[in-house]
N, C-alpha and C positions, 0 to 999 in steps of 0.2 A: 694927257697921257702920263702914266706913272713910269718913272725911270728908276729901275732897280740897280742899286749899288751894293754888292756883296762884300762889305768891308773893303779890303784892298785887293780882292781877288778878281781875276777875270772869270767869265763863265766857265771856260775850259779848266782853270785851276780849281774852281769849286767842284766841278764834276769829278775831277781826278782825286781830290783830297777828301771830299765830304759826301758826295752823292751816294746814298745807300751804304755809307760807312760809319759816320758819326754825326751827332747833332751839332748845330752851329747857331750861336746868337749873333744876329746881324744888327748892329746898332745903326739906327737911322738908315735902314735900307731904302726907305722912301723919305727923303728930306722934305720938310714943310708939309707933312701929310695932311690931306683934307679928306674927311670921310665922304664917300660917294653916296651914302644913304643915311637917312636919319632913323633913329629908333622907331619913330611913329610909322615910317614907311615900311620898315621891317615887320612891324606888327600887322600892318595892312596886308602884306603878303601872306602872313600866317592865317588870315581869315579865309583864304581861297582853298576850295576843295582840291584843286589840281596841284597844289604846292605842298611838299612834305615839310612838316614842322613838328617841333616838340617843345615842351617846357619841362625842365628838370629842376627839382628842388631838393635841398638837403637841410631840412629843419630838424634840429636836435639829433643829428647823426642818422636820421631816417631819410633814405634816398627814395624819391618817387619820380617817375617819368610819365608824362601825359602826351598823347599824340593829338595833333590838330586835324582839321582846322579848328580855330578858336573863335568863338563869337565874342567872348569877353576875356579879360586878362587878370582876373582876380588871383590866379595862381602865380602870376609874376609879382611877387611881393617886394617890399622895400629892401629885402636882404635875402641872401642864400637862394637865389632863383636865376634861371637862365632860359632864355628863349633862343632856339636854334632853328634856322630856316635853311633848307637844302636847295642847291641849284639856283641860287639867286641870279647868277649870270644869265639864266634862261629868260628872266623876266624883267631885269633892271639894267638897261644899257650902260648907265654910268658905273654901276658896280662891276659890270662885265669887263670894263677897261682894266681892272686890277689883274685879271687873268692874263692879259696880253703881255705884261711884264715878265711872265714866266715861260714864254714861248721859245726859250732856248732849249726847252725840253720838247721832244717830238709830240706833234698834235695828238696822236692816238693815246699817249700816256696821260694826258691831262684829263681829269674827270670833271669836276665842277667846283663852284665857289659856294661854300657854306658860310653863313654869317650868324654870329651869336651876339646877343645882348644880355649882359649879366648885371645884376645888382650886387652890392658888396657881399663878398663871401660866396657868390654864385660860381658854379662850375659843374663839371660832370664827374669829378673824382679822378683818382689815379687810374690810368688805363693804357692799353696798347692799341695801336692801329697797325694793320697789316699792309700799309701803303705809305708812300712818302707824303709829307704835308709841309707847306709853308704857312705859318700862322702870323698874320699881320695885326699889329696892335693899332686900333683906331682910337677914338676918344676914350678918355679915362686911363686907368692903369690896371695891370693884371700881374700877379705874382706867379711865376712859372718855375717848376722844377722838372728837369729832364735827366734821365739816366741813360746809360749804355744798354745795349741789348743783353739780356740775361735770360736764357732759356729755362732757368730753374725757378723763375718767378711764377707764382701760382695766381691764376685768374679765378674770379668768383662772380656770381650774378647777384647784384643787389636786388634786382627784380627781373622780369622777363625781357626787358629791353635795355638793361643797363649793366654791361659787363665791366668789372673793374679788376685791378691788379693789386697785389699786396705791396706794402711800402718798399721803396727801393733807394739805393744810393744815387744822389744827384751829381752830375758833372756840370750842369747849368742850374743856377739858383739865382734868379734875377727878377726884378720888377720891370716890366716892359712899359714904355711910354709911346705915344703916337708916333708911328713911322718905324718903330723897331719891329724886327721879324725873327721868328724862330724857324729853323729848318729841322725837322724831325724825321729820321729814316724809319723804315718799317720795323716794328717790334721793339722800338725804344720806349720804355715807360715814361709817361709824362702826366703832369697835373697842373692845372692853372685855376686860380681863384681871383675874382675881381677884388681889387683894393677899393675901387669906387665904381660907380656906374660906368660900364665899359662895353665897347664894340670890338669884336674880333672877326677877322676874315681868314678863312681857311681854304687855301687852294690845294685840293687833293688830287692824287694821281692814281690811275688804274693799275692794278696788279692782279690780273686774272690767275686763278690757280688751275691745276691740271684737270680737276674734275669738272670745273665750269667750261673749260675749253673743249674737253671731250664730249660733254653733254651738248654743247652748242654745235659741234661738228656733226654729231649724230643727228641732231634735228635738221641740219642743212642737208645731209645725205638723204634724209626722208623727203624733204621739200623738193630736192632736185631729182627724186626717183632714181638715185644712184645706188651703188653698193649691191647690185643684184647678182654678182658672181657667187656661185654656190661652191661649197666644198665638194671635191670629187676625189676618188681614189681608184682609178681603173686598174692600177697595178697591185691592188690589195692581194696579199697572200695569207695563208693560215698562220695564226699566232699561237704561241704556247699558252698565253694568258689573254683571254678576251676582255678582261677588266682593265687592262692597261691602256692609257692614252700615251702613245709612244712619243719619243723625241721628234720623230718625223711628222707625226700628227700636229704636235705643238708648233713646229716650225712652219708647216703649211698654213695653219690658221694665222700665225703671226704675219706671214707673207701676204695673206689675203688682206689683212687689216692695214699693213704698211703700204700696200699698193694703192689704197684709197688716198693716203697722204701724198703719195708720189704723183698722183694725178694733179698736175699743176693747175689746170683750169678749175677743177673742183676745189682744190685747196685755196687758191687765190681768191675765188669768188666768195668762199666762206670767210676767209680772213678779212677781206674788205668789209663784208657785211657785218661781222661780229664786232670788229674793232671800231666801226663808225656808228654803231647803234647807241643812241642816247639812253641813259637809264631813267631819266625823268621827263615829264611832259614839258612842252616848249610853247613859247608865246609866238607862234607863227601866224602870218596873215596871208593865206592863199589869195591869189588875185581873182577877182570876179568883176567883169568877165576876164577870162584868161587871155594871155598874150598869144598871138599867132607868130609863126616863124618870121614873116616879113616885118613884124613890128621891131625886131632887133636891128634891122637896117636903119630904121628911123631913129632909134635910140642911139645908135653908134654915131650918127651925125652930131649929136649934142655932146658926145664924150663925157657922160656924167660919171660920178663915183658910184661904184658897186659896193654894197655893204653885205657882209655875211651876218645873218641874224645871230643874236646871242646864244651861245651854247651849241650851235650847229657844229657837228663833227665832220670834218672833210679831210680825207687822206687819199693817197694814190700809191699804186704799185706799178713798176715798169716790168712788163712781161715781154716775152720774146717777140710776139707779133702785135702787141698793142699796149696801151696804158689803161689800167683799170682805175677809174675814179670812183670813190665810195663816199657818199654823203648821207649821213643819218640812216645807215642800214640799207641803202640802195646802191647798186653797182651800175656803172656806165662804161661801156667799152669804147675807147677812143683811139685814134691813130697816134703814133709817135710824133707826128707833125704838130699835135696839139699840146705837147708836153709843157712848153713855156707858159701857155695860158692856164693849164691845169695847176702849175706851180703857183701862179698868181691867186687862183681860187682857193688853194689849200694853205698857202704860206702866209696869207694876209687876210685881215678882216675888212680892210677897205682897199679897193682896187680901182685904178684908173681904167675906164672902159677901153681906152685906146690901147692898153697893154694886151688886151685879148682879141682885138679886131682881126689880126692875121689868122686866128683859128676859126673865124666865122666862115672861111672858105670850106670848112668841113661840115657837111650836112649833119653828121652825127654830133659834132660839138654844138652846132646851132640848135639841134633838137634838145640836147641835154641842158644847155643854158636856159632855153625857153621853159623847160620843165622845172628847173631849179627856181626860176623867177616865179612861175605859177604856183609852186609849192610854198613860196614864202621863205625858203632857206637863204636866198639871196634877193636883194632888192635895190632899187635906186629910188631916191627921194624925188618928189615932184619938184621940178625946176621953178615953178611959179606957185608959191603957197597961196596966192589970192584966188587961184582957180578952184581950189577944193580944200576942204578941211581934212581930207584923208592923206596922211603923209606917204602912204604906200600907193597912192593913185598913179595910174599911168596916162591919165587923160590930159 
């Protein structure tokens, strides 16, 4: 397990002084850092159809970006090239452990772990991200420059998939060594170039914008067959101008739309679904044959460790009459009696089964847990590895 130390700051002090405010260089944030993945393993992931990957090159000031999957890696030259692989925490359990060190940030805000491998001079150029990111230096060294937010900076496209920003004044200008970490808030310009062959790990955070949220909410209204109330004006009277949309008309339409947001059941179900949906495919292993409800009682006797699969998004909301558990875009309505067990499933990636046993008195919780196991989002490992070669077997 990786232990994060943010210089001499507590997590609370970091959030108060730096989070979404200004960048920070964290020297030896991970002491005695050991890479959880080798460059060859990263390249192996980049050959998979279901995993998003890119190679970016900058030869003779000409930037190019190529999208995977890659069968060969001739584009990854001895200099000025970078391989980037998205959502590695979904596919590589050891790499996923890096994300756990940053879980002092709420679960729904954490996005994924991107890993890059660069040859000397390799990078993606000066750019802006519209989300927070922690960049961890693995093997090798990388020279970073980071500036403060400056809304006057102009962005431009080097090609269709590579947006960069003009040169900026740096407040951080440093060569990072293994275990060093950069925290970069949204819209702060930054650029990093490998000094030698280097691995970097980027823990990114979600920051949905208004248009994405409204679009998602509209889709949810359609899916739930809600929002059927129509505009009506039974008290309509003659107007001097029939071309005018009056203030009263505007207010009534505004109220109609606002009433949808005020529908707590509709709003909460949408929020849980959209905030827990993964953006990338996952390495889940659904159980075959599936578990039955009574199987949980037998499992409980052994009190095994429950594991949450890498990249699974699990959150909850406390509503007036129930707790809404949301896992990977699916909602489960459970009683307040199950809250402590729900906290175990959402706050931790490894859980002692005995910690959730009291909630098994609830049929709804038992059904939910059975489904989560069957979907492969949570699992227990076989207690006797000699019985089977399948780590996820329940036999």
